[in-house]
Backbone atoms as SQL, in Angstrom:
CREATE TABLE atoms (id INTEGER PRIMARY KEY, chain TEXT, resi INTEGER, resn TEXT, atom TEXT, x REAL, y REAL, z REAL);
INSERT INTO atoms VALUES
  (1, 'A', 1, 'UNK', 'N', 0.929, -0.782, 0.282),
  (2, 'A', 1, 'UNK', 'CA', 0.305, 0.210, -0.095),
  (3, 'A', 1, 'UNK', 'C', 0.742, 0.884, 0.025),
  (4, 'A', 2, 'UNK', 'N', 0.934, 2.008, -0.734),
  (5, 'A', 2, 'UNK', 'CA', 1.943, 3.086, -1.016),
  (6, 'A', 2, 'UNK', 'C', 1.513, 4.424, -0.035),
  (7, 'A', 3, 'UNK', 'N', -0.067, 4.086, -0.291),
  (8, 'A', 3, 'UNK', 'CA', -0.796, 5.279, 0.621),
  (9, 'A', 3, 'UNK', 'C', 0.154, 5.561, 1.522),
  (10, 'A', 4, 'UNK', 'N', 0.890, 4.736, 2.530),
  (11, 'A', 4, 'UNK', 'CA', 1.007, 4.565, 3.615),
  (12, 'A', 4, 'UNK', 'C', 3.080, 5.930, 3.533),
  (13, 'A', 5, 'UNK', 'N', 3.824, 4.936, 2.439),
  (14, 'A', 5, 'UNK', 'CA', 4.966, 5.536, 2.334),
  (15, 'A', 5, 'UNK', 'C', 4.524, 7.120, 1.790),
  (16, 'A', 6, 'UNK', 'N', 3.293, 7.325, 1.323),
  (17, 'A', 6, 'UNK', 'CA', 3.105, 8.621, 0.828),
  (18, 'A', 6, 'UNK', 'C', 2.757, 10.103, 2.574),
  (19, 'A', 7, 'UNK', 'N', 2.112, 8.827, 3.304),
  (20, 'A', 7, 'UNK', 'CA', 1.547, 9.179, 4.848),
  (21, 'A', 7, 'UNK', 'C', 2.645, 9.646, 5.373),
  (22, 'A', 8, 'UNK', 'N', 3.557, 8.917, 5.129),
  (23, 'A', 8, 'UNK', 'CA', 5.504, 8.985, 5.971),
  (24, 'A', 8, 'UNK', 'C', 6.063, 10.364, 4.904),
  (25, 'A', 9, 'UNK', 'N', 6.101, 10.356, 4.406),
  (26, 'A', 9, 'UNK', 'CA', 6.634, 11.521, 3.186),
  (27, 'A', 9, 'UNK', 'C', 5.874, 12.832, 3.580),
  (28, 'A', 10, 'UNK', 'N', 4.655, 12.871, 3.789),
  (29, 'A', 10, 'UNK', 'CA', 3.420, 14.425, 4.189),
  (30, 'A', 10, 'UNK', 'C', 4.626, 14.436, 5.642),
  (31, 'A', 11, 'UNK', 'N', 3.926, 13.017, 6.637),
  (32, 'A', 11, 'UNK', 'CA', 4.770, 13.773, 7.528),
  (33, 'A', 11, 'UNK', 'C', 6.181, 13.786, 7.969),
  (34, 'A', 12, 'UNK', 'N', 6.978, 13.754, 7.210),
  (35, 'A', 12, 'UNK', 'CA', 8.334, 14.099, 7.051),
  (36, 'A', 12, 'UNK', 'C', 8.149, 16.154, 6.452),
  (37, 'A', 13, 'UNK', 'N', 7.200, 16.033, 5.840),
  (38, 'A', 13, 'UNK', 'CA', 7.246, 17.265, 5.861),
  (39, 'A', 13, 'UNK', 'C', 6.827, 18.473, 6.279),
  (40, 'A', 14, 'UNK', 'N', 5.570, 18.042, 6.795),
  (41, 'A', 14, 'UNK', 'CA', 5.063, 18.553, 7.636),
  (42, 'A', 14, 'UNK', 'C', 5.820, 18.695, 8.412),
  (43, 'A', 15, 'UNK', 'N', 7.147, 17.490, 9.379),
  (44, 'A', 15, 'UNK', 'CA', 7.441, 18.101, 10.819),
  (45, 'A', 15, 'UNK', 'C', 9.033, 19.172, 10.321),
  (46, 'A', 16, 'UNK', 'N', 8.996, 18.441, 8.889),
  (47, 'A', 16, 'UNK', 'CA', 10.551, 20.082, 8.401),
  (48, 'A', 16, 'UNK', 'C', 9.744, 21.282, 8.308),
  (49, 'A', 17, 'UNK', 'N', 9.105, 21.276, 7.705),
  (50, 'A', 17, 'UNK', 'CA', 8.349, 23.197, 7.733),
  (51, 'A', 17, 'UNK', 'C', 8.067, 23.286, 9.647),
  (52, 'A', 18, 'UNK', 'N', 7.373, 22.743, 9.645),
  (53, 'A', 18, 'UNK', 'CA', 7.338, 23.255, 11.470),
  (54, 'A', 18, 'UNK', 'C', 8.760, 23.078, 11.801),
  (55, 'A', 19, 'UNK', 'N', 10.040, 22.642, 11.677),
  (56, 'A', 19, 'UNK', 'CA', 11.153, 23.622, 12.359),
  (57, 'A', 19, 'UNK', 'C', 11.597, 24.343, 11.933),
  (58, 'A', 20, 'UNK', 'N', 11.475, 24.470, 10.316),
  (59, 'A', 20, 'UNK', 'CA', 11.873, 25.709, 9.536),
  (60, 'A', 20, 'UNK', 'C', 11.020, 27.151, 9.916),
  (61, 'A', 21, 'UNK', 'N', 9.638, 27.009, 9.775),
  (62, 'A', 21, 'UNK', 'CA', 8.884, 27.638, 10.439),
  (63, 'A', 21, 'UNK', 'C', 8.119, 28.035, 12.059),
  (64, 'A', 22, 'UNK', 'N', 8.698, 27.073, 13.119),
  (65, 'A', 22, 'UNK', 'CA', 8.941, 27.340, 14.648),
  (66, 'A', 22, 'UNK', 'C', 7.036, 27.338, 15.054),
  (67, 'A', 23, 'UNK', 'N', 6.398, 26.446, 14.261),
  (68, 'A', 23, 'UNK', 'CA', 5.306, 25.938, 14.557),
  (69, 'A', 23, 'UNK', 'C', 5.683, 24.690, 15.462),
  (70, 'A', 24, 'UNK', 'N', 4.407, 24.958, 16.285),
  (71, 'A', 24, 'UNK', 'CA', 4.802, 23.771, 17.045),
  (72, 'A', 24, 'UNK', 'C', 3.596, 22.501, 17.440),
  (73, 'A', 25, 'UNK', 'N', 2.010, 23.455, 16.629),
  (74, 'A', 25, 'UNK', 'CA', 0.779, 22.347, 16.364),
  (75, 'A', 25, 'UNK', 'C', 0.645, 22.594, 15.227),
  (76, 'A', 26, 'UNK', 'N', 0.161, 21.494, 14.346),
  (77, 'A', 26, 'UNK', 'CA', -1.071, 21.514, 12.997),
  (78, 'A', 26, 'UNK', 'C', -1.570, 21.197, 13.570),
  (79, 'A', 27, 'UNK', 'N', -3.220, 21.560, 13.243),
  (80, 'A', 27, 'UNK', 'CA', -4.729, 22.053, 13.497),
  (81, 'A', 27, 'UNK', 'C', -5.535, 20.934, 12.403),
  (82, 'A', 28, 'UNK', 'N', -4.482, 21.452, 11.538),
  (83, 'A', 28, 'UNK', 'CA', -5.842, 21.322, 10.222),
  (84, 'A', 28, 'UNK', 'C', -4.769, 20.837, 8.687),
  (85, 'A', 29, 'UNK', 'N', -4.652, 20.245, 8.336),
  (86, 'A', 29, 'UNK', 'CA', -3.971, 19.732, 7.018),
  (87, 'A', 29, 'UNK', 'C', -4.975, 19.431, 5.764),
  (88, 'A', 30, 'UNK', 'N', -4.464, 20.000, 4.670),
  (89, 'A', 30, 'UNK', 'CA', -5.440, 20.244, 3.608),
  (90, 'A', 30, 'UNK', 'C', -4.547, 19.511, 2.301),
  (91, 'A', 31, 'UNK', 'N', -4.713, 18.258, 1.796),
  (92, 'A', 31, 'UNK', 'CA', -3.761, 17.497, 0.690),
  (93, 'A', 31, 'UNK', 'C', -5.268, 17.438, -0.422),
  (94, 'A', 32, 'UNK', 'N', -4.917, 17.596, -1.282),
  (95, 'A', 32, 'UNK', 'CA', -5.575, 17.912, -2.973),
  (96, 'A', 32, 'UNK', 'C', -4.790, 16.086, -4.010),
  (97, 'A', 33, 'UNK', 'N', -6.172, 15.475, -3.878),
  (98, 'A', 33, 'UNK', 'CA', -5.165, 13.665, -4.485),
  (99, 'A', 33, 'UNK', 'C', -6.011, 14.473, -5.536),
  (100, 'A', 34, 'UNK', 'N', -5.517, 14.003, -6.593),
  (101, 'A', 34, 'UNK', 'CA', -5.819, 14.178, -8.165),
  (102, 'A', 34, 'UNK', 'C', -6.945, 12.622, -7.955),
  (103, 'A', 35, 'UNK', 'N', -7.752, 12.441, -9.155),
  (104, 'A', 35, 'UNK', 'CA', -8.514, 11.182, -9.694),
  (105, 'A', 35, 'UNK', 'C', -8.208, 10.570, -10.914),
  (106, 'A', 36, 'UNK', 'N', -6.389, 10.999, -10.923),
  (107, 'A', 36, 'UNK', 'CA', -5.848, 9.066, -11.733),
  (108, 'A', 36, 'UNK', 'C', -4.569, 9.275, -10.837),
  (109, 'A', 37, 'UNK', 'N', -4.277, 10.088, -9.663),
  (110, 'A', 37, 'UNK', 'CA', -2.710, 9.687, -8.887),
  (111, 'A', 37, 'UNK', 'C', -2.912, 8.308, -8.147),
  (112, 'A', 38, 'UNK', 'N', -3.498, 7.266, -8.362),
  (113, 'A', 38, 'UNK', 'CA', -3.335, 5.955, -7.813),
  (114, 'A', 38, 'UNK', 'C', -3.592, 5.902, -6.575),
  (115, 'A', 39, 'UNK', 'N', -4.156, 7.003, -5.937),
  (116, 'A', 39, 'UNK', 'CA', -4.151, 7.503, -4.475),
  (117, 'A', 39, 'UNK', 'C', -5.784, 6.932, -3.910),
  (118, 'A', 40, 'UNK', 'N', -5.934, 5.951, -2.851),
  (119, 'A', 40, 'UNK', 'CA', -7.084, 6.130, -2.742),
  (120, 'A', 40, 'UNK', 'C', -7.103, 6.532, -1.292),
  (121, 'A', 41, 'UNK', 'N', -7.911, 7.503, -0.889),
  (122, 'A', 41, 'UNK', 'CA', -8.768, 8.915, -0.273),
  (123, 'A', 41, 'UNK', 'C', -8.003, 7.921, 1.331),
  (124, 'A', 42, 'UNK', 'N', -9.509, 6.934, 1.570),
  (125, 'A', 42, 'UNK', 'CA', -9.733, 6.244, 2.476),
  (126, 'A', 42, 'UNK', 'C', -8.385, 5.471, 2.696),
  (127, 'A', 43, 'UNK', 'N', -7.908, 5.187, 1.815),
  (128, 'A', 43, 'UNK', 'CA', -6.723, 4.645, 2.631),
  (129, 'A', 43, 'UNK', 'C', -5.623, 5.030, 3.233),
  (130, 'A', 44, 'UNK', 'N', -5.091, 6.752, 2.701),
  (131, 'A', 44, 'UNK', 'CA', -4.133, 8.130, 2.479),
  (132, 'A', 44, 'UNK', 'C', -5.095, 8.170, 4.258),
  (133, 'A', 45, 'UNK', 'N', -5.802, 8.464, 4.525),
  (134, 'A', 45, 'UNK', 'CA', -6.691, 9.047, 5.562),
  (135, 'A', 45, 'UNK', 'C', -6.157, 7.954, 6.838),
  (136, 'A', 46, 'UNK', 'N', -6.623, 6.576, 6.335),
  (137, 'A', 46, 'UNK', 'CA', -5.945, 6.138, 7.239),
  (138, 'A', 46, 'UNK', 'C', -4.598, 5.938, 7.955),
  (139, 'A', 47, 'UNK', 'N', -3.556, 5.854, 6.883),
  (140, 'A', 47, 'UNK', 'CA', -2.400, 5.454, 6.787),
  (141, 'A', 47, 'UNK', 'C', -2.075, 7.099, 7.609),
  (142, 'A', 48, 'UNK', 'N', -2.877, 7.815, 7.211),
  (143, 'A', 48, 'UNK', 'CA', -1.859, 9.422, 8.030),
  (144, 'A', 48, 'UNK', 'C', -2.357, 9.326, 9.766),
  (145, 'A', 49, 'UNK', 'N', -3.897, 8.579, 9.708),
  (146, 'A', 49, 'UNK', 'CA', -4.001, 8.265, 11.073),
  (147, 'A', 49, 'UNK', 'C', -2.896, 7.899, 11.772),
  (148, 'A', 50, 'UNK', 'N', -2.366, 7.059, 10.852),
  (149, 'A', 50, 'UNK', 'CA', -1.890, 5.717, 11.895),
  (150, 'A', 50, 'UNK', 'C', -0.007, 6.866, 12.193),
  (151, 'A', 51, 'UNK', 'N', -0.015, 7.442, 11.645),
  (152, 'A', 51, 'UNK', 'CA', 1.737, 7.929, 11.346),
  (153, 'A', 51, 'UNK', 'C', 1.953, 9.394, 11.885),
  (154, 'A', 52, 'UNK', 'N', -0.080, 9.935, 12.290),
  (155, 'A', 52, 'UNK', 'CA', 0.495, 11.781, 13.143),
  (156, 'A', 52, 'UNK', 'C', 0.808, 11.529, 14.025),
  (157, 'A', 53, 'UNK', 'N', 0.246, 10.063, 14.665),
  (158, 'A', 53, 'UNK', 'CA', 0.491, 10.086, 16.422),
  (159, 'A', 53, 'UNK', 'C', 2.002, 10.759, 16.759),
  (160, 'A', 54, 'UNK', 'N', 1.813, 11.337, 17.661),
  (161, 'A', 54, 'UNK', 'CA', 3.256, 11.346, 18.411),
  (162, 'A', 54, 'UNK', 'C', 4.014, 12.972, 17.702),
  (163, 'A', 55, 'UNK', 'N', 3.202, 13.476, 16.677),
  (164, 'A', 55, 'UNK', 'CA', 4.141, 14.231, 16.026),
  (165, 'A', 55, 'UNK', 'C', 3.555, 15.636, 16.630),
  (166, 'A', 56, 'UNK', 'N', 3.618, 16.409, 15.539),
  (167, 'A', 56, 'UNK', 'CA', 3.296, 17.587, 16.132),
  (168, 'A', 56, 'UNK', 'C', 1.950, 18.537, 15.416),
  (169, 'A', 57, 'UNK', 'N', 1.593, 16.879, 14.479),
  (170, 'A', 57, 'UNK', 'CA', 0.198, 16.921, 13.950),
  (171, 'A', 57, 'UNK', 'C', -0.925, 15.861, 14.947),
  (172, 'A', 58, 'UNK', 'N', -0.762, 15.658, 15.596),
  (173, 'A', 58, 'UNK', 'CA', -0.794, 14.212, 16.172),
  (174, 'A', 58, 'UNK', 'C', -2.833, 14.833, 16.292),
  (175, 'A', 59, 'UNK', 'N', -3.055, 15.750, 16.490),
  (176, 'A', 59, 'UNK', 'CA', -4.279, 16.156, 16.774),
  (177, 'A', 59, 'UNK', 'C', -5.191, 17.079, 15.105),
  (178, 'A', 60, 'UNK', 'N', -4.564, 16.550, 14.152),
  (179, 'A', 60, 'UNK', 'CA', -4.266, 17.596, 13.205),
  (180, 'A', 60, 'UNK', 'C', -5.949, 16.686, 12.646),
  (181, 'A', 61, 'UNK', 'N', -6.477, 17.361, 11.930),
  (182, 'A', 61, 'UNK', 'CA', -8.149, 17.104, 10.731),
  (183, 'A', 61, 'UNK', 'C', -7.155, 17.242, 9.872),
  (184, 'A', 62, 'UNK', 'N', -7.236, 15.819, 9.149),
  (185, 'A', 62, 'UNK', 'CA', -6.879, 16.032, 7.747),
  (186, 'A', 62, 'UNK', 'C', -8.097, 15.705, 6.394),
  (187, 'A', 63, 'UNK', 'N', -7.557, 17.204, 6.058),
  (188, 'A', 63, 'UNK', 'CA', -8.606, 17.430, 4.561),
  (189, 'A', 63, 'UNK', 'C', -8.016, 16.937, 3.342),
  (190, 'A', 64, 'UNK', 'N', -9.270, 15.854, 2.709),
  (191, 'A', 64, 'UNK', 'CA', -9.033, 15.526, 1.460),
  (192, 'A', 64, 'UNK', 'C', -9.016, 16.333, 0.344),
  (193, 'A', 65, 'UNK', 'N', -9.315, 16.591, -0.827),
  (194, 'A', 65, 'UNK', 'CA', -9.580, 17.921, -2.075),
  (195, 'A', 65, 'UNK', 'C', -9.460, 16.900, -3.026),
  (196, 'A', 66, 'UNK', 'N', -10.568, 16.391, -3.860),
  (197, 'A', 66, 'UNK', 'CA', -10.341, 15.871, -4.925),
  (198, 'A', 66, 'UNK', 'C', -10.211, 16.837, -6.043),
  (199, 'A', 67, 'UNK', 'N', -9.657, 16.323, -6.584),
  (200, 'A', 67, 'UNK', 'CA', -8.716, 17.174, -7.869),
  (201, 'A', 67, 'UNK', 'C', -9.422, 16.061, -9.266),
  (202, 'A', 68, 'UNK', 'N', -9.987, 16.776, -10.046),
  (203, 'A', 68, 'UNK', 'CA', -11.190, 16.176, -11.281),
  (204, 'A', 68, 'UNK', 'C', -9.639, 15.908, -11.943),
  (205, 'A', 69, 'UNK', 'N', -10.105, 14.481, -12.842),
  (206, 'A', 69, 'UNK', 'CA', -8.880, 14.637, -13.391),
  (207, 'A', 69, 'UNK', 'C', -9.551, 14.194, -15.405),
  (208, 'A', 70, 'UNK', 'N', -8.461, 15.385, -16.104),
  (209, 'A', 70, 'UNK', 'CA', -8.945, 16.304, -17.567),
  (210, 'A', 70, 'UNK', 'C', -8.233, 15.638, -18.309),
  (211, 'A', 71, 'UNK', 'N', -8.446, 14.959, -19.428),
  (212, 'A', 71, 'UNK', 'CA', -8.093, 14.403, -20.554),
  (213, 'A', 71, 'UNK', 'C', -7.953, 15.307, -21.573),
  (214, 'A', 72, 'UNK', 'N', -7.027, 15.521, -22.532),
  (215, 'A', 72, 'UNK', 'CA', -7.334, 15.952, -24.549),
  (216, 'A', 72, 'UNK', 'C', -7.275, 14.965, -25.344),
  (217, 'A', 73, 'UNK', 'N', -8.163, 15.017, -25.608),
  (218, 'A', 73, 'UNK', 'CA', -8.052, 14.087, -26.825),
  (219, 'A', 73, 'UNK', 'C', -7.145, 14.092, -27.794),
  (220, 'A', 74, 'UNK', 'N', -6.459, 13.722, -28.265),
  (221, 'A', 74, 'UNK', 'CA', -4.670, 14.167, -29.330),
  (222, 'A', 74, 'UNK', 'C', -4.951, 14.133, -30.937),
  (223, 'A', 75, 'UNK', 'N', -6.236, 13.485, -30.893),
  (224, 'A', 75, 'UNK', 'CA', -6.560, 13.193, -32.419),
  (225, 'A', 75, 'UNK', 'C', -7.705, 14.425, -32.638),
  (226, 'A', 76, 'UNK', 'N', -8.757, 14.958, -31.550),
  (227, 'A', 76, 'UNK', 'CA', -9.371, 16.083, -32.129),
  (228, 'A', 76, 'UNK', 'C', -9.237, 17.285, -31.535),
  (229, 'A', 77, 'UNK', 'N', -8.342, 17.154, -29.775),
  (230, 'A', 77, 'UNK', 'CA', -8.070, 18.877, -29.232),
  (231, 'A', 77, 'UNK', 'C', -9.142, 18.567, -28.171),
  (232, 'A', 78, 'UNK', 'N', -10.265, 17.913, -28.220),
  (233, 'A', 78, 'UNK', 'CA', -11.587, 17.729, -27.555),
  (234, 'A', 78, 'UNK', 'C', -11.313, 17.453, -25.891),
  (235, 'A', 79, 'UNK', 'N', -11.590, 18.088, -24.523),
  (236, 'A', 79, 'UNK', 'CA', -11.221, 18.275, -23.466),
  (237, 'A', 79, 'UNK', 'C', -12.173, 17.659, -22.972),
  (238, 'A', 80, 'UNK', 'N', -11.930, 16.432, -21.832),
  (239, 'A', 80, 'UNK', 'CA', -13.294, 15.763, -21.253),
  (240, 'A', 80, 'UNK', 'C', -12.926, 15.389, -19.939),
  (241, 'A', 81, 'UNK', 'N', -13.616, 14.665, -19.557),
  (242, 'A', 81, 'UNK', 'CA', -13.281, 13.970, -17.835),
  (243, 'A', 81, 'UNK', 'C', -13.809, 13.207, -17.395),
  (244, 'A', 82, 'UNK', 'N', -13.265, 12.030, -18.051),
  (245, 'A', 82, 'UNK', 'CA', -13.777, 10.232, -17.809),
  (246, 'A', 82, 'UNK', 'C', -13.568, 10.439, -16.038),
  (247, 'A', 83, 'UNK', 'N', -13.771, 9.351, -15.456),
  (248, 'A', 83, 'UNK', 'CA', -13.813, 8.413, -14.376),
  (249, 'A', 83, 'UNK', 'C', -12.696, 7.497, -14.387),
  (250, 'A', 84, 'UNK', 'N', -11.819, 7.157, -15.100),
  (251, 'A', 84, 'UNK', 'CA', -10.839, 6.640, -15.789),
  (252, 'A', 84, 'UNK', 'C', -9.973, 7.108, -16.523),
  (253, 'A', 85, 'UNK', 'N', -8.500, 6.901, -16.513),
  (254, 'A', 85, 'UNK', 'CA', -7.072, 7.952, -17.149),
  (255, 'A', 85, 'UNK', 'C', -7.444, 7.511, -18.848),
  (256, 'A', 86, 'UNK', 'N', -8.078, 6.328, -19.256),
  (257, 'A', 86, 'UNK', 'CA', -8.224, 5.698, -20.501),
  (258, 'A', 86, 'UNK', 'C', -9.172, 5.611, -20.816),
  (259, 'A', 87, 'UNK', 'N', -9.808, 6.388, -21.600),
  (260, 'A', 87, 'UNK', 'CA', -11.149, 6.432, -22.109),
  (261, 'A', 87, 'UNK', 'C', -11.333, 6.911, -23.305),
  (262, 'A', 88, 'UNK', 'N', -12.245, 6.723, -23.618),
  (263, 'A', 88, 'UNK', 'CA', -12.047, 6.986, -25.566),
  (264, 'A', 88, 'UNK', 'C', -12.666, 8.608, -25.327),
  (265, 'A', 89, 'UNK', 'N', -12.620, 9.335, -25.998),
  (266, 'A', 89, 'UNK', 'CA', -13.256, 10.825, -26.447),
  (267, 'A', 89, 'UNK', 'C', -14.539, 11.115, -27.217),
  (268, 'A', 90, 'UNK', 'N', -15.367, 11.473, -25.558),
  (269, 'A', 90, 'UNK', 'CA', -16.537, 11.993, -26.247),
  (270, 'A', 90, 'UNK', 'C', -17.287, 12.419, -27.170),
  (271, 'A', 91, 'UNK', 'N', -15.940, 12.797, -28.276),
  (272, 'A', 91, 'UNK', 'CA', -16.041, 14.064, -29.381),
  (273, 'A', 91, 'UNK', 'C', -15.782, 12.659, -31.175),
  (274, 'A', 92, 'UNK', 'N', -14.952, 12.504, -30.777),
  (275, 'A', 92, 'UNK', 'CA', -14.477, 11.257, -31.949),
  (276, 'A', 92, 'UNK', 'C', -14.638, 9.900, -31.712),
  (277, 'A', 93, 'UNK', 'N', -14.480, 9.124, -30.599),
  (278, 'A', 93, 'UNK', 'CA', -14.807, 7.876, -30.241),
  (279, 'A', 93, 'UNK', 'C', -13.028, 7.756, -29.977),
  (280, 'A', 94, 'UNK', 'N', -12.003, 8.414, -30.436),
  (281, 'A', 94, 'UNK', 'CA', -10.353, 7.860, -29.886),
  (282, 'A', 94, 'UNK', 'C', -10.335, 7.714, -29.075),
  (283, 'A', 95, 'UNK', 'N', -8.954, 6.279, -28.784),
  (284, 'A', 95, 'UNK', 'CA', -8.877, 5.962, -27.545),
  (285, 'A', 95, 'UNK', 'C', -7.265, 7.079, -27.193),
  (286, 'A', 96, 'UNK', 'N', -6.868, 8.013, -27.478),
  (287, 'A', 96, 'UNK', 'CA', -6.179, 8.987, -27.726),
  (288, 'A', 96, 'UNK', 'C', -5.608, 10.589, -26.470),
  (289, 'A', 97, 'UNK', 'N', -6.678, 9.824, -25.520),
  (290, 'A', 97, 'UNK', 'CA', -6.453, 11.005, -24.164),
  (291, 'A', 97, 'UNK', 'C', -4.814, 11.356, -23.804),
  (292, 'A', 98, 'UNK', 'N', -4.349, 12.429, -23.622),
  (293, 'A', 98, 'UNK', 'CA', -3.459, 12.984, -22.827),
  (294, 'A', 98, 'UNK', 'C', -3.942, 13.639, -21.786),
  (295, 'A', 99, 'UNK', 'N', -3.463, 12.793, -20.971),
  (296, 'A', 99, 'UNK', 'CA', -4.296, 13.252, -19.530),
  (297, 'A', 99, 'UNK', 'C', -3.612, 15.418, -18.709),
  (298, 'A', 100, 'UNK', 'N', -4.299, 15.733, -18.384),
  (299, 'A', 100, 'UNK', 'CA', -3.928, 17.539, -18.729),
  (300, 'A', 100, 'UNK', 'C', -3.728, 17.502, -16.691),
  (301, 'A', 101, 'UNK', 'N', -4.381, 17.211, -16.239),
  (302, 'A', 101, 'UNK', 'CA', -4.661, 17.269, -14.815),
  (303, 'A', 101, 'UNK', 'C', -5.832, 16.321, -14.098),
  (304, 'A', 102, 'UNK', 'N', -5.066, 15.401, -12.929),
  (305, 'A', 102, 'UNK', 'CA', -5.832, 14.682, -11.825),
  (306, 'A', 102, 'UNK', 'C', -4.525, 13.815, -11.229),
  (307, 'A', 103, 'UNK', 'N', -3.438, 13.995, -11.854),
  (308, 'A', 103, 'UNK', 'CA', -2.405, 12.639, -11.105),
  (309, 'A', 103, 'UNK', 'C', -1.612, 13.608, -9.839),
  (310, 'A', 104, 'UNK', 'N', -2.415, 15.245, -9.602),
  (311, 'A', 104, 'UNK', 'CA', -1.478, 15.792, -8.527),
  (312, 'A', 104, 'UNK', 'C', -1.522, 14.385, -6.737),
  (313, 'A', 105, 'UNK', 'N', -1.002, 14.697, -6.075),
  (314, 'A', 105, 'UNK', 'CA', -0.852, 14.892, -4.585),
  (315, 'A', 105, 'UNK', 'C', -0.047, 16.129, -4.158),
  (316, 'A', 106, 'UNK', 'N', -0.832, 16.827, -3.431),
  (317, 'A', 106, 'UNK', 'CA', -0.159, 18.091, -3.270),
  (318, 'A', 106, 'UNK', 'C', -0.930, 18.623, -2.019),
  (319, 'A', 107, 'UNK', 'N', 0.006, 18.396, -0.961),
  (320, 'A', 107, 'UNK', 'CA', -0.126, 19.610, 0.441),
  (321, 'A', 107, 'UNK', 'C', -0.498, 21.026, 0.078),
  (322, 'A', 108, 'UNK', 'N', -1.725, 21.192, 0.251),
  (323, 'A', 108, 'UNK', 'CA', -2.324, 22.321, 0.121),
  (324, 'A', 108, 'UNK', 'C', -1.750, 23.693, 0.879),
  (325, 'A', 109, 'UNK', 'N', -2.008, 23.318, 2.622),
  (326, 'A', 109, 'UNK', 'CA', -2.021, 23.979, 3.261),
  (327, 'A', 109, 'UNK', 'C', -1.761, 23.514, 4.480),
  (328, 'A', 110, 'UNK', 'N', -1.526, 24.531, 5.693),
  (329, 'A', 110, 'UNK', 'CA', -1.636, 23.815, 7.403),
  (330, 'A', 110, 'UNK', 'C', -1.598, 24.135, 7.386),
  (331, 'A', 111, 'UNK', 'N', -3.037, 24.556, 8.801),
  (332, 'A', 111, 'UNK', 'CA', -2.915, 25.282, 9.896),
  (333, 'A', 111, 'UNK', 'C', -2.555, 25.047, 10.982),
  (334, 'A', 112, 'UNK', 'N', -1.792, 25.993, 11.892),
  (335, 'A', 112, 'UNK', 'CA', -1.259, 25.120, 12.476),
  (336, 'A', 112, 'UNK', 'C', -0.920, 26.682, 13.981),
  (337, 'A', 113, 'UNK', 'N', -0.139, 26.358, 14.871),
  (338, 'A', 113, 'UNK', 'CA', -0.491, 27.182, 16.169),
  (339, 'A', 113, 'UNK', 'C', 0.566, 27.109, 16.414),
  (340, 'A', 114, 'UNK', 'N', 1.051, 29.353, 17.054),
  (341, 'A', 114, 'UNK', 'CA', 2.909, 29.227, 17.163),
  (342, 'A', 114, 'UNK', 'C', 3.177, 28.076, 18.795),
  (343, 'A', 115, 'UNK', 'N', 2.996, 27.633, 19.542),
  (344, 'A', 115, 'UNK', 'CA', 2.997, 26.968, 20.595),
  (345, 'A', 115, 'UNK', 'C', 1.703, 26.317, 20.903),
  (346, 'A', 116, 'UNK', 'N', 2.306, 25.648, 22.044),
  (347, 'A', 116, 'UNK', 'CA', 1.345, 24.569, 22.468),
  (348, 'A', 116, 'UNK', 'C', 0.847, 24.247, 23.614),
  (349, 'A', 117, 'UNK', 'N', 0.101, 25.635, 24.038),
  (350, 'A', 117, 'UNK', 'CA', -0.587, 26.497, 24.664),
  (351, 'A', 117, 'UNK', 'C', -2.072, 26.351, 23.897),
  (352, 'A', 118, 'UNK', 'N', -3.207, 26.272, 24.951),
  (353, 'A', 118, 'UNK', 'CA', -4.376, 25.540, 24.563),
  (354, 'A', 118, 'UNK', 'C', -5.307, 26.665, 25.244);
């Protein structure tokens, strides 16, 4: 399950940012996951819950924003939004789509506290 390694990498980045910017606690983590990224949001959420224990993000809420997949037909130039990355163009019927959007896995934002006091 590569979601676990992604969650570990995300936690490493969050800890690195905490050191660089001097924040003590992360309250909210927002990630964007593309439809064609091969990341299962539910599995990633579970993996994040497991790796955040004992970290500055131990109490953080994870928000996952879905990024729609976009293909552009190489035959006719039509832009379309299929559920899978390999799909027939609805305009010309060709199987020649180029992925323009949907592979993303991005840390979009963190909501943090400067200290541990609540």
